[in-house]
GUDORO-883289 format. One record per residue (C-alpha): x, y, z; residue in three letters. Coordinates in steps of 0.05 Angstrom, whole numbers, plus 5000, padded with zeros to 4 digits. Example, Ala and Ser with C-alpha at 12.3 -4.5 7.8 and 13.67 -1.06 7.14 Angstrom:
% residues 2
524649105156ALA
527349795143SER
//
This chain:
% residues 724
137642205639UNK
141342695685UNK
142242395754UNK
141443035795UNK
146242775848UNK
146643385895UNK
139143515897UNK
137542785913UNK
143342705961UNK
141143316001UNK
133943056004UNK
135942356026UNK
141742546071UNK
146942146032UNK
153042325990UNK
152542555917UNK
157542015898UNK
152641485923UNK
147141765879UNK
151741785819UNK
153741065829UNK
146540825837UNK
144441225776UNK
149940905735UNK
148040205759UNK
140640315744UNK
142140595675UNK
146439975662UNK
140439525675UNK
141839325747UNK
135739185791UNK
134639455861UNK
135138765896UNK
141738625859UNK
144739305876UNK
142539255949UNK
145438555958UNK
151438505913UNK
153939215904UNK
154339455976UNK
161239735972UNK
159540135909UNK
153440465940UNK
155740526012UNK
150739986035UNK
144440346013UNK
138239926026UNK
132539775978UNK
128240356003UNK
133840855992UNK
135340575923UNK
127940615903UNK
127641335929UNK
133641515884UNK
130341175825UNK
123641515835UNK
126542205850UNK
130642175786UNK
124342055747UNK
120742635782UNK
126543115769UNK
126842885697UNK
119443065690UNK
120943755717UNK
126543835667UNK
122143585611UNK
116944115629UNK
122444635635UNK
124844475564UNK
117744525537UNK
116745205570UNK
123345475544UNK
121545225474UNK
114645555477UNK
117446215501UNK
122846205448UNK
118046045392UNK
113846645410UNK
119847105414UNK
119047285488UNK
124946905518UNK
130247395542UNK
136347255585UNK
132847425651UNK
126846985636UNK
131346415615UNK
135246475680UNK
128746475721UNK
126045865686UNK
132645485694UNK
133045675768UNK
126045405785UNK
126844825833UNK
120144485825UNK
113944455782UNK
110144965824UNK
115645485818UNK
116345335744UNK
108945415730UNK
108746065770UNK
114146365726UNK
110746125662UNK
103646325683UNK
103847045655UNK
106346785588UNK
102046175582UNK
097246195523UNK
090446315553UNK
083246255535UNK
079746935527UNK
079547175599UNK
076047785628UNK
082848125630UNK
084047965557UNK
077348255538UNK
079048885577UNK
085748945540UNK
082048885474UNK
077949485496UNK
084249895506UNK
084049905582UNK
091049645598UNK
093950355603UNK
088550535653UNK
090249905692UNK
097550095693UNK
095950795719UNK
091550525774UNK
096549975792UNK
102050505799UNK
097850825855UNK
100851515845UNK
097652135876UNK
096152525813UNK
089052495786UNK
087351985734UNK
082652185678UNK
078451555674UNK
073551895627UNK
078851885573UNK
078051135570UNK
070551135560UNK
069350915489UNK
062450665469UNK
065250395404UNK
069749935446UNK
063749745490UNK
066350185547UNK
060150615557UNK
061350875627UNK
066951055676UNK
064950455719UNK
065649985659UNK
072650275647UNK
074650185720UNK
071649485721UNK
075649265661UNK
082049575689UNK
080949205755UNK
080248555716UNK
087048675686UNK
090148845754UNK
086848235785UNK
090147795732UNK
096948135743UNK
096447995817UNK
094347275807UNK
100347155761UNK
105547465806UNK
110346895826UNK
112347215892UNK
105147325913UNK
103246625894UNK
109046335934UNK
107046745995UNK
099746545991UNK
101545815975UNK
105145796042UNK
098846066077UNK
094545526043UNK
099344976063UNK
099745186136UNK
093245536152UNK
087945216107UNK
082044866140UNK
078344286108UNK
070844386110UNK
066243816090UNK
058643886085UNK
053343426057UNK
050243595990UNK
042843765996UNK
038143165994UNK
043942665996UNK
043542516071UNK
040141836062UNK
043541575999UNK
050341816025UNK
049641526095UNK
056441176088UNK
059641866093UNK
055342136150UNK
061542266194UNK
063542806144UNK
056743136136UNK
059243706182UNK
066743656188UNK
072344156199UNK
079644056213UNK
086344396196UNK
089944096136UNK
095943976180UNK
092043486223UNK
088243136168UNK
089842396167UNK
090742086098UNK
085041586107UNK
080142136125UNK
082242546065UNK
081241956018UNK
074441826049UNK
072342546038UNK
074942555967UNK
071041925953UNK
064742245983UNK
065842855939UNK
066742425877UNK
060242065895UNK
056842755897UNK
055042665970UNK
060043156001UNK
062043865984UNK
069244026004UNK
073144666015UNK
080644736029UNK
081945466046UNK
085345886100UNK
081446426137UNK
079846926082UNK
081647536124UNK
088747276136UNK
089947156062UNK
086947836042UNK
091048196095UNK
097447916066UNK
095248085996UNK
093448806015UNK
100348886047UNK
103748625985UNK
099849025934UNK
096149625962UNK
100950215973UNK
096250815976UNK
089551016006UNK
087251475949UNK
082751335890UNK
087850875856UNK
089150505921UNK
081650395929UNK
081150105859UNK
087149655871UNK
084049425937UNK
077849215899UNK
082148865847UNK
085948495903UNK
079548235933UNK
076948015866UNK
083647705847UNK
083747285910UNK
076547055908UNK
075946935833UNK
083046725813UNK
088146605868UNK
083946215919UNK
080945715869UNK
087745615836UNK
091645515901UNK
086045095930UNK
086644625870UNK
094144595881UNK
093044435954UNK
087943895937UNK
092943575890UNK
098443605942UNK
094043315997UNK
091442775951UNK
098642595933UNK
100642556006UNK
094542136024UNK
095941675965UNK
103141595988UNK
100941426058UNK
095740926034UNK
100640615985UNK
105840546039UNK
100740196084UNK
098739726027UNK
106039576011UNK
107739416084UNK
101638966090UNK
103238616025UNK
110438496047UNK
108138166112UNK
103137736074UNK
108237516021UNK
113337356075UNK
108236966118UNK
111136316146UNK
110635736097UNK
108735046120UNK
113734766070UNK
113634166025UNK
108233766059UNK
102833326029UNK
096633756036UNK
089133696032UNK
085534346016UNK
078234496025UNK
074435085994UNK
068235086039UNK
061035206020UNK
054135056046UNK
049334855991UNK
054734715939UNK
059034325987UNK
066534385998UNK
071234275940UNK
076833815964UNK
083733715931UNK
089933325951UNK
096733615934UNK
103633315933UNK
109733615967UNK
111034065906UNK
103834285902UNK
101933805845UNK
094633615841UNK
093632885861UNK
086132815871UNK
079833225875UNK
072533135895UNK
066733495929UNK
064233335999UNK
058233596038UNK
060333656111UNK
054934156131UNK
048533836105UNK
044933196125UNK
047832686173UNK
048532176117UNK
052432676075UNK
056832856134UNK
058432126146UNK
060132026073UNK
064532656075UNK
068132386137UNK
069631726103UNK
072232096041UNK
076832546081UNK
079731966122UNK
080631526060UNK
084332066021UNK
088532246081UNK
090931526086UNK
091831436011UNK
096032056001UNK
099232066071UNK
096532766083UNK
100633186132UNK
096433826134UNK
089334046119UNK
088134756094UNK
081135046099UNK
079235686064UNK
076636226112UNK
070536426071UNK
063336186074UNK
062235576119UNK
069535566140UNK
068335506215UNK
063134956205UNK
067834576158UNK
073634676207UNK
069434396264UNK
067533806221UNK
074933646204UNK
077333736275UNK
071833246297UNK
074732686254UNK
079332146280UNK
085532436246UNK
092632286267UNK
094932806318UNK
100833016274UNK
096233266218UNK
096034026219UNK
089134326211UNK
088835066198UNK
084735606165UNK
087935966106UNK
086336666081UNK
083036566014UNK
082737295991UNK
084137315917UNK
083436565906UNK
077336675863UNK
081237175821UNK
086736665811UNK
081836105794UNK
078936505736UNK
085636765711UNK
089636575649UNK
095036305695UNK
090235825728UNK
087235615662UNK
094235475635UNK
095935065697UNK
089434675700UNK
086034705632UNK
081734085648UNK
079034335715UNK
073734835733UNK
074735455777UNK
072635095841UNK
078334595836UNK
083235145818UNK
080935555878UNK
081934975926UNK
088834835897UNK
090735565909UNK
088535515982UNK
092834895993UNK
098835195959UNK
098235826000UNK
099235406062UNK
105335056031UNK
108635696006UNK
104636356008UNK
109836735968UNK
110136245910UNK
102636235904UNK
100936965915UNK
105737215861UNK
100736925811UNK
095837475831UNK
095538205816UNK
097638475885UNK
091538915887UNK
087138295886UNK
089938065953UNK
085938605989UNK
090738846044UNK
090339576024UNK
086740206045UNK
082640585993UNK
086640225940UNK
082040435883UNK
082341165902UNK
089841255899UNK
094241405839UNK
094440725804UNK
101140795770UNK
104640955836UNK
100840395870UNK
103039885818UNK
110340105821UNK
110340055897UNK
107039375900UNK
111439105844UNK
117439335884UNK
114938955944UNK
113738305906UNK
120638355872UNK
123938495939UNK
120437905974UNK
121837405918UNK
129237585915UNK
129937615990UNK
127336905997UNK
130736625934UNK
127736165882UNK
129035425868UNK
130035435793UNK
127934715782UNK
121034765814UNK
119035495808UNK
113135715766UNK
113836205709UNK
110336735751UNK
115336655808UNK
121436645762UNK
118937275727UNK
120037675791UNK
127237455799UNK
132238005788UNK
134038085714UNK
129037575686UNK
121937795670UNK
116537395635UNK
120237215571UNK
126536945604UNK
122236585657UNK
118536235601UNK
125036055567UNK
127735755632UNK
121635315638UNK
122235095565UNK
129634935575UNK
127934545639UNK
122634135602UNK
127233985544UNK
133933875579UNK
131733655648UNK
133333985716UNK
138934485721UNK
145034195757UNK
149534805754UNK
148235555755UNK
152635645693UNK
147535245653UNK
143035855657UNK
147636175604UNK
145135645555UNK
137835885562UNK
135836255499UNK
136637015506UNK
139336965577UNK
145937325567UNK
151437505615UNK
148038135639UNK
141637765657UNK
145837215688UNK
149537715731UNK
142937995757UNK
139237335770UNK
144436805787UNK
145236985861UNK
137736935873UNK
136736265839UNK
137935625879UNK
139634925855UNK
138734475915UNK
141533855882UNK
147534205850UNK
154433885853UNK
157434555874UNK
154634705943UNK
155135455929UNK
149735375876UNK
144935225934UNK
146735875969UNK
145936625960UNK
153336705945UNK
153937025876UNK
157936625824UNK
162437235814UNK
164937115886UNK
165936365882UNK
173436485874UNK
173836815942UNK
170336225976UNK
174935745940UNK
180936135966UNK
178036116037UNK
177135366032UNK
184235256006UNK
187235676061UNK
183135296113UNK
185634646083UNK
178634376068UNK
173334316015UNK
167834826005UNK
162734336033UNK
166934246096UNK
167634996103UNK
160035066099UNK
158734486147UNK
163934616201UNK
163235266240UNK
170035216273UNK
173335276204UNK
169335906187UNK
171036216254UNK
178436206236UNK
177336616173UNK
180237326178UNK
175737706130UNK
180338316124UNK
185337866087UNK
180437806030UNK
178738546021UNK
180338765951UNK
178039275899UNK
170439265898UNK
169838745953UNK
169739006024UNK
167638756092UNK
160038826080UNK
160338336021UNK
165137876057UNK
160737866119UNK
154737686076UNK
158737116044UNK
160836836111UNK
153736876138UNK
151136516075UNK
156335966082UNK
153735826152UNK
146435796130UNK
146435676055UNK
139935866021UNK
136535966089UNK
129336186083UNK
128736856119UNK
121436756135UNK
118936576205UNK
117435866224UNK
110335636212UNK
105735606273UNK
098835286268UNK
092935716289UNK
085935566312UNK
080036026329UNK
076335946394UNK
071535356389UNK
064135516392UNK
065136246371UNK
062836236298UNK
057736796291UNK
057237526310UNK
051637336358UNK
056436876396UNK
060737466419UNK
060137786487UNK
063738396514UNK
069838206554UNK
071337556517UNK
078637426503UNK
079637076436UNK
085236866389UNK
085337236323UNK
089437366260UNK
091038066237UNK
088238146166UNK
089538876151UNK
093539446183UNK
091440166170UNK
093540836197UNK
087740836245UNK
088340126272UNK
088339396253UNK
082938916231UNK
082938226263UNK
079437586241UNK
076637236303UNK
072836706264UNK
065837016259UNK
066037206185UNK
066737946203UNK
073438256220UNK
073638676283UNK
077439336291UNK
082839456341UNK
082940216340UNK
089840536346UNK
088140756417UNK
086940016435UNK
093339716406UNK
097739786468UNK
098040066538UNK
102140646511UNK
101641176458UNK
102040876388UNK
103741336331UNK
103440816276UNK
099640146282UNK
105139806241UNK
109739896301UNK
105439416341UNK
102138926293UNK
103338606224UNK
098838256174UNK
098037516190UNK
100437616262UNK
097037176313UNK
094137586371UNK
089737526433UNK
084338056433UNK
078938266481UNK
071938426456UNK
070039136473UNK
063439206437UNK
059038846387UNK
053939186341UNK
050238606308UNK
045739066267UNK
051539456236UNK
056138846237UNK
061539206275UNK
066238926327UNK
070739336372UNK
076938966398UNK
082839126442UNK
089938896451UNK
090839296515UNK
092038936579UNK
087739426617UNK
080739686599UNK
080540396571UNK
075440916551UNK
072240766483UNK
070541486467UNK
076541546420UNK
073840996375UNK
069741406327UNK
065041156273UNK
069541456220UNK
075341026245UNK
071240396246UNK
069940366172UNK
072939726145UNK
074239986075UNK
079439636034UNK
077740035973UNK
//
């Protein structure tokens, strides 16, 4: 694949040489996390987002070239490819320009213009289109045998041909395309008799706004309404502006021919150009809205995956329920299932007492250090029950977001892990493991099942999957993976591995025992030197004899660390443990071909905190006691909450009443906020003020502002909690 260095470099504001280097590394099988972390000198310290942009743009440009080749082949096969046309096709910078050039030559269905040509009216069309002053004998083109019975029929056919010529003119299309992009107005109206069934979309029953101001989430909502046959949408500029431009471009005379051309221009715009350019604009707007929604989803997913882990603590997990009780499991430090049962803490007093005895007995037996409670049905009641027990003060009690736990419990992964247990036990295990290590547990799910997106089912699914996979890969490799305890699913996301090698690592671990040295990875079947190069720096062996195997220092750089230790007169362990020794290291002395200060600085930082988890420290959270239902809320209350989703129009916050409230973008701070992600992140703990409560519609308006503000900016359309 051609790497298109100059085009991509100009778009991203980097040097062509950087693009060429990244392209070569990608083509050689390097992954984005590996390139970003261990090839900084080669790329000029490009980050993961820039690397992904280069990768994706190369694919897009390759698609343009693929289409270009197909067009050239089609033109050549039909004998209409001359030097000028070849030059024009090769010079087209994007798909729109390419298709404009090809449009007049594209094989067509039998159009009105084609029918008119078959009737011998193309010469008349050429005479009219020329708009010369001499008279045109239209009667000469009347031919009943060709179904041209009258002068008007001849003129009509000629105008059809002219209209098609106009619609296929690349310069005209480019000029009008610009008008559509900058002047079009979105008009949304309700389809007749759909007012009641389509009430979800009532904010768009009579809606108008310029395309330049249309937020992505509103566009996706309108597109969904149109797909549901509730809304009728239009994306067009003022017709008089478009026609004025067309008339100036095409009409050159006021006589008879000019009048016919004027009629053809009007017809061409209304019948051919406007629908075609409107469809182009729709596609462009949908793509932009998709990109915005996917970016929001990716940011939210990153925050969720990098949520603070409790760590290796003995954990009790409860998946609450009313009638069916709460499924209870006890997990060891590594997340292994130790015990399971069902308790009924929300039913009769006798059952509550029995449940209390069970919880206390299991806590003592397994020396439980934390209790995780799923935040679904009966969660607040179960939490109140647990907090009311005589538990040791050091036991952490917290609610855990259980979104996607049911998906995991019914998955092949869960069945393979717990073939002898039903989905309720698996779901409770997932809740407990999420508290211990959210990343290690959530990688077992399809990212879309986690539910932190916006209109996720409406966006382009291939692009969504690529973006979310990038986020998971980035997070897993940023944190690092302990090779001797990681699941197959977690290992599969490590740079250079994938599902097959992950399974082979597990099989080797079962057969040979724990890894004691990174070099042992080369003995894993099918894990060759290339895969080893990609994965080794991201895999940790905490009990390794070589302390560098516990760190993020890549094995290819062990020699540099050994040299540093020798010149400091100490062992590698001492160098890692004693800061004063590291402070004496002069990094510029170790600069060599391919190893510059960025890599050396990374190595020194890693020696100081080998294998450090980059995630924040865990902080226990509790909702306000006594606030468990929507009806318990009052305007003006200040309550603790957890951010569950961030969108372009605000953030949704769980305050413990089984219905997330919305902090509209205008209520996020005592200043102008352009993007909610600047202020809040998923899983962030916040203090909110209740602005309004609509029990009937189950809507809660919240604020993070220190001072009260007008609520008029919080519209119904913005309140919709729609995760797709």
